[in-house]
N, C-alpha and C positions, 0 to 999 in steps of 0.2 A: 528627695531626701535632703534635709537641711545640712549645712556645712558642719554644724556642731555635732549632729548625729554621726556624720561621716568621720569626723575627727575622733569621736569616742570609739567607734568600731575599730578603726585602724590602730589607734594607740592602745586600746584594750587588747586587741589581738596580739600586738607585739609584746605587751606585758605578760600575757598568758604564756607566750612562747618562752620568755626568759625564766619565768617561775617554773614552768614545766621542765626546762633544762636543769635548773637548780635541784629540783626534786630527783630527777633521773641521775644526776651526777653528784649526789651528796657525798661529801668527804667523810671517810670513816677512819682516817688516821692523820697524824700530823704531816706525814709525807705527802698525802693527798691535799691537805689543807694548805700547806705552804708552797708546794712545788708540783702539784698534780701528779705525784708519784713519778716524776721525770719521764712521763710517757707521751708527751705531746709531739707530734711530727712537725717538721720544719714548715710546711705550707700552712697548716692549721695554726701553728704558733705565730707565723708571720702575719696571718690575718688577725689573730687575737691581739698581737702586739700593735698592729696598725689601729685597731679599735681603741686599745688602751691609750695609745699615743694621741690619736685625733680626738681631742676632748671638745667640750663646749667652746673652748677658745678657738679651736680650728674650725669647727662646723658653724658656730653661730657668730662668733665675734671677729675672727680674722678678716673675713671679707668685708665686714662693716668698717673695720679700721682702715683697710685699703680703700674702701669706697670714699671715705671722707678726707683721706690724706693723700692717696695715690702712691706715686713711686716711692716716697720716703718710707712708707710702711711695708714695702717689699722686704724690709729687714726681717719681718716675722717669717716669711717664706724661706729666706736664705738661712736664717739662724736655726730655725727648727729642723729643716731638712739637712743642712750641713752638720748639725750636732748629731743627728742620727747616724750619719756616716762615721763620725768620730767614735760614737758608741760601738758601732758594729766592728770597726777595725781595731780600736785600741783597748776596749774594755771587755766587751761581752764574751769573747771566746776564752779569755784568761780567767775571768771570774767563774765561768762555767767549769773550767778545768779544776779550779780550786775546790769545787764540789760541796759548797755549803748552801744554806737556805736563804740567808739574808745578807744585806750590805754591812750592817754593823758587825755581824759575825766574822766577815772577812777582815774588817778593820781590827777587831779584837785579836784575831789569831795572827794576822800578818804583823801587827805591832805588839804582839805578846803582852797585851795590857787590857785589863778589865776596865780601867778608866777610859782608854781610847774607845772601847766598845760602847760604853755608856754615853760618851760625848757624841759618838756616831748616832746613837739612838735619839739623842736630843736634837741633833741637826736634822735627822730624818723626820721627826715629828713636826718640827717647825716648818720644814719645806712642804711636807705632805698636807698639813692642815691648811697652810696658806693656799696651796694648789686646789684643794678640794672645795674651798670657799668659792672659787671661780666656777667650779662645776655646778655647785648648788645654785649659784646665781643664774646660770643657764637654764637649769631645771625650772626655777621660779618664773623666768621670763617666758619660757615655752608654755608651761601650764597656765599661766595667767591669761595668755591670749587664746589658746586653742581649747581649753576646757572651761573657759570663762569663770575661773575662780581667782581669788587673790593670789599674789605672788607667794605670800607666806603659806597659804593652804597648799599651793603647788609644791612648795619645798617639802612639806610634811608627807605628801603623797609619794614624791620621789624617794624620800628617805625610807618610807615603809617598803617600797619595791626593792631598793638596794638591800635592805635588811633581809628580805625574803631570800634572795638568791645568793648574796655574798656570805651571810652568816651561815646559811645551810651548806652551800657548796664549797666555800673556800676557793683556793686557786683552781681546783678541778671544775667546780661549777662555774666560776667566773670565766675560765678559758672558753668553755663551750658557749656560754652566753655571749661572750665578746665576739666570737665568730659570727653568731646570728646578728649581733648588733652592727658589726662591720657591713654585712650585706645590706641591712636596712639603711644605714647612714649613707653608704656610697650610692645606692639607688636614689635616695631622697635628695642627695646633693646634685647629682648629674642630670636627672630627668628634667627638673625645672630649668637648669642652666641651658640644656639643649633647646628646650622650648623657646626661651627668651633669646638665645643666640639666633634662632631661626627667625623670630619676629623682627629683630633689629638689623641683622646682617645677612640673613639667608643661609648662614652656615649651620649645619647640624652639630658640629664640634665647637664647643665654646672656645677652646684653645685657638682655633683658627679664626673664629668669628671676632675675637679681640683685635686681631690685626687685619680684619677684612674691611669692607666698605659698608657704611651706614646706608641702608636701602632708601630711606625717605629723603635724604639730602644729597646722596651721591658722594659724600666726602668720606675719607678714611675714618673709621669709627672713633679711634682715639683722638684724632684731630678735631672731630666734631664735639667730642666730650670736652676737650680742652677749651674750645671756643665757647661752648655753652656756660661752663662754670666761670671762666674768666670774664665773660660779659656781665655776670652777676656779681663781680667783685671778689670771687674766690680765687685762690691760688691755682695755677695750672696743675692739671692732674698728673701729667707726665714729667713735670719739672722736679728738680732737687732743690729743696728750700731749707732744710734743716742743717745743723752742724754736722760736717763730715766726720769729725772726731767722735761725736756722740753716736752717730749712725754705725761707725765701725765697732765701737765699744759695745753698743747694744746688740749688734749681730753676734759678736763674740760671746757676750753674756748668755744669749739664747743658745748658742752652739755648745759651749762647755757646760751650761746648765742642763741642757738636754742629756748630755753624756753622763751627768751626775744624778739624774732623777731615779730615786730608788724604785719607784713602782714600775718603771720601764726595765730597769736592770734585772729585777727579779723574774721577768718573763723568760730570760735566757737560762734560768735555773731549772726550767720545766722540760727541756729537751733531753733525749737519751744520751747524746754524745757531744763532744766539743765541736766536731764538724757540723753537727746539726745547728749549733748556735750561730755559726757563720751563715749557713744556708737560710735559716729563719730570718736573720737580719736582712739578707738580700731580698727575700720574699716580702718582708715588711716594707722595704723601700719601694717595691713595685706597687704594693697596695696603697701606700701613703701617696705616691705620685699620682694615682688616679684622682685623688681629691685635690692635691696641692697644685696641679697644673690647671685645674678648673677655677680655683679660687680667685686669681686675678681677673678673669672674665666675669665672675659673679659680682665682685666688688665694683668693677667699672660699669657694668650694665645696670646694677641696682642704683648706683649714683645717677646714671643717666635717666633712668625711669623716674626716680624721685624728683629730679630737677625738672623734667619735662611735664610731670604731673602738676607741679607748682607753677610752671610757665609753659602752657600748652603750645604757644607759637614757636617755641625754640626748636622743636624737632624738625619742622619743615623749613625753618629759616625765616619765619615771620618775625622780624626783629623788633623787639621792645614795644609792640603795640599794647601789651598787657602782661607784664611779668608778675602775674598774680592769679589766684583762683578764687572764685566768689564763695562767700560763706554759705550762700544758698545752695551752690553746687555741692559743697562738702556735706551739707545736711541732707541732700536729696538725691544726688546723682548716684546711680548704682555703681558706676565705675570708681567712685570714691568711697565706697563702703569700707574699704581697708583702712581709710583714715579714721573713720568713726570707731572701727573695731580696735585699733591700736590706741586711740585716745582713751578708751576705757581702761587700758592697762596703766596709764600714766607715763608711758614711754614715748609718746608722741603728743605734742600739745601746740596750740596756736592761740593767738589773741589779736583781735581787730583793734589795734591800738589807736588808729585815727578815725574809727567809726565809719569807714567808707564802704563797708560791706564786702571788702576784699581782703584776702590774706596775701600780703606781699612777701616775697622770698628773695633775699639778697644778703650779701655780706657787708655789714655796716663798715667794718674796718677797711675793706678794700674798695668800697663803692666809689670813692672820689676819683679814682683812676680808671674806672670802668665805664663803658657806654651807658650803663643804667643810671649814671649820675644825673643826666638831664631829666629823666623821668622822676627821680627822687625830688628834684627841685621843683619841677613843673606841678607834680601832684601833692607836694607838701607832705611826703612820707616821713614817718617818725621812727622808723627802725624795722628790722627784720621781724616779721610777725609769725613765722614758724619758729616758735620759741624753744621747743624741745624735740630733738630727734636722737634717741638713744642708739648708739652704734650697734647694739645687740639685736635690734629689730630688723636690720637690713636683709639678712639672708632669709629670715622667717617671713618677712612681709613681701619679699620680692615676687613670689608667685601671685600674691593677691594684687599687687600694683600692676602686674602684667596681665591680669584677668585670666589666669590659667584655670583649668578645670578643678573642681572641688577635690577630686581624688588626689591631685598633685599636691594641693595645699595640705591635705591630711597626711600624706607620706612625708612631707617636709617636717611636720610637727613630730611624727614618730622618729624621724632621723635625728632631729635636734635632741630629743630625749635619749635616744640610743647613744649618741656621742657623749653626752654629759654623764649618763649613768655608767657607761662602760669604763670611763676613766675614773669616776668616783669609786667604783668597786675596786679597781686596781690600787688606787691610793689607800683605800681603807684596809685592804689586805696588807699593804706595806706597813701601815701603822700598827695593825693588830699583831702582825708577826714580830715586829720590833718590840712591842710591849710583852707579848707572851714568851717568845723564843729568846730574845736578847736580854730583856730586863728581868722577867720573872724566872725563867729557867737558867739564863746565863749568869745572873747576878744575885737574885734574891733567894731562889730555892732550886739549886741544881738537881736535887733529888726528886723533883716533881714527876709524877707518873705521866705517861703519854696521854691517858684519858683526861687527867686534870689539866694538862697543858693545852689540849684541844678545847676543853671547856673555857680555859682562860683566854684563848685566842678568840673564841666566839663572843665572850663577854666584852673583851677589849674592843672588838669590832663594833658591837652594838653601842658601846659608850662613844666610840669615835664617830659613828653616824649621828648620834644625838648632838655631840659638840659641833660637828661640821654643819649641821642643819641650823643650830642656833646662831652660829657665826655667819652663815649664809643669809640670814634674815637682814643683816645690815652690812653688805659687802663694801670694801673700800673703793670699788670702781667697776668698770665693765669686766666681763669675764676674762677677756684677754689681758687687760691691764693687771688684774689680780694675779693671773697666772704668770705674767712676765716678772712680777716680784718674786714668785716662787723659784723661777729659773735663776734669778740673781743670787738667791740664797743657796741653791744647789751648786751654782758655779763657784761660789766663794768657799764652800765647805766640803762637799762630798767629792766633786771631781778631782781637785788637787790631791787629796789623800789617796784616792784610788789609783791615780796615775803614778804617784810616787811609790805606792805600795807594790805596784806591778813592775815598774821599770827602774827603780833605784834600790839597790841593796843597802845603801848607806843611811837612808832615812830610818830613824829609830822611834821608839815610843814617845819620848818627850817632844821630839820634833813634830810628829804627827798630831799630838794633843794640842800643843801650843799653836801650830799652824791652823788647825780647825777652829780653835777659839778665836784667833786673831782675824781670820777671814770672815767667819760668821758674825762676830761682834761688830767689826768695822762696817760691814754691809748693813746690818740691822740698824745701827746708829745713824748711818747716812740716810737710809730709807725713812726712818721715823723722824729725823730732823726736818725733812721736807713734806712727808705725808701725814705726820701726826702719830702720836703714840697709840698703838692699837687702832690706828686709823680713825680716831675720834676727831671730828671736825673742831678746829680751833686749837689743837694741841701741838701743831707743828711749830718748831722753833724758828724756822726760816721759811720765807715765801717759796712756794713750789713753782718757780718761774725760771726760764732759761738764763736770765740775767743773774739770778741768785745762786745757781748751781755752781759747784766748785769746778773751775776750768770748763764750764758748760756741760758737765757730765750729769745726765739725768739720774734719778734714783733707780730706774729700771736698768740702767746701763752700768751701775756701779759694781755689779757682780764680777765683771772682768777685773776691776781694780782689786776687789776683795780676794779674787783667786791669786793674783800676783802677790798680794800681802801674805796669803796662806803659804804659797811656795817659798817666798823669801824667808819667812819666820821659821818654817820647817827645816829648810837647809841650814839656816844660821844656828838654830838650837841643836840640830843633829851634829853639825860640825864641832860644836863646843862640848859635846857629851859623848859617851862611849858608843862604839859601833853596836849594831844589833847582834845577838848571839849567832854563832855559826850555823845552827840548824835553821834559823829564820832566813839567813842569807841563802842557804841551800833551797829552802822552800820557794823563795823568790825566783831563783834560777829555774827550778823545776816547773813553775807556772808558765814560764815563757818558752821552754824548750818544745820544739814542734812534735816530739815523739808522742804527745798526748792527743794526736788527732783521732785516736780511737775512743773507746769508752773512758770517761773520766773516773778516777777513783776518788773515794772520799777519804779524808785524813782522820 
């Protein structure tokens, strides 16, 4: 059976499963559409939350970012995991005890202001739409390779699938589909990682293989990887090379951005009791850890496999005899079929610049100080000839580079799609509930019937899918890069107002409103100044380089600064204006009092 046919069968079977679940779990009321009728148990909710949380950025892009940067990009692991702990301890139980459907509804009620609720909706829409672009990017990458269609065609197929199970099932259908998607994605991530760890280190567990011995050379695996990449002029894999300040701020932006993500927060509205919110958070951390502890091994081993493919002598220690692979081999060698496959997607490219029939791979910027410098001079090389390696291909291409069985490759394809689609569905639900419940029912037409509100929710989700797909056709960066910007926006707007709403009785409506505006606007302006307005090339006012960044703070790290601005403005405005009404202060007190460990009541 051909690889294409195998991919089609496995991906098609997973799609049939998701659609079947949606039809079985179709939402018949707004309570089912928004919060699965608050009937999801902690273990199942933990698994669904893990799938909702582990997006295309986690499955496809994170290990790719680690692969090409190494230690410095461990910030993604630390920030995302640490942020989930923050969410579980500081926000989830209290928001569940409040007993509402959406984040803007909490903001509106806690700050006794329709304006605050609408601003919350605007912030949620900006965050979620930015985030969902990253998911659609991942869908396009996966489809373009494994179903041999264009990236844009892949996007439309993915959009149609999400439409089927998200619009039909709402939170109820999405929850059960996400449980299935978690099982698919975790199997798809760990099986190839175990195969490759066995090949390179003899360890069946990738986590231990990362710190084990490289079989072919007898050296410690990470030491061997460091040697291979530095010999070619790249920075050491295990070294710290970036600004420590920016690294700390970026990690914090991911942490507090995670805790402010509306589509993750609403998962905790689906459990029966406050105690279940805490339990489901614990289970979600267990399920997330199964993938996140494997990701560093996947990143490092995929970088090693790519490098030794381009420089075959490096693996056994045959130094510098030929740091290249021949064009003839690329075109004909069955072991290099993966290069031809990925070239067709446009995400991998090479060029024989000096016409010697070889594709040389090295880092031009660092080559002068590397052993490869002598060969560059001797052979008259004119530059690195592996011209494009998109970060997002590393996890998906890794099984092919390692020549794993075809069924493993097909499972990885299904896993990448499961990761992207599960998060996209959660995001789209957050968007549609904000529009139908907070904007239409909360502000425009409070007297709307439940039937019409449910219809409005489905229509708004369909429109959201269309908008997300169109924006996903021209994303601003890799899946994880786009997602990182969404985290910065969540960090600067939603997280501070939730924290102050739960833990401070003094913050009032004007403080919350101006805090959200100041945090969000400052972060958007900073991102757009360096990334370009609406990410259109050439529209950035300042060069997007470390030298040009303010105090060396990258656009993706600015969310931490935006959060501090939000807190500062909220406290300053609240101090200068009247205290919140007594009943609101009592509400804040009641949210935090432990006596709500039983069933939460609705206000």
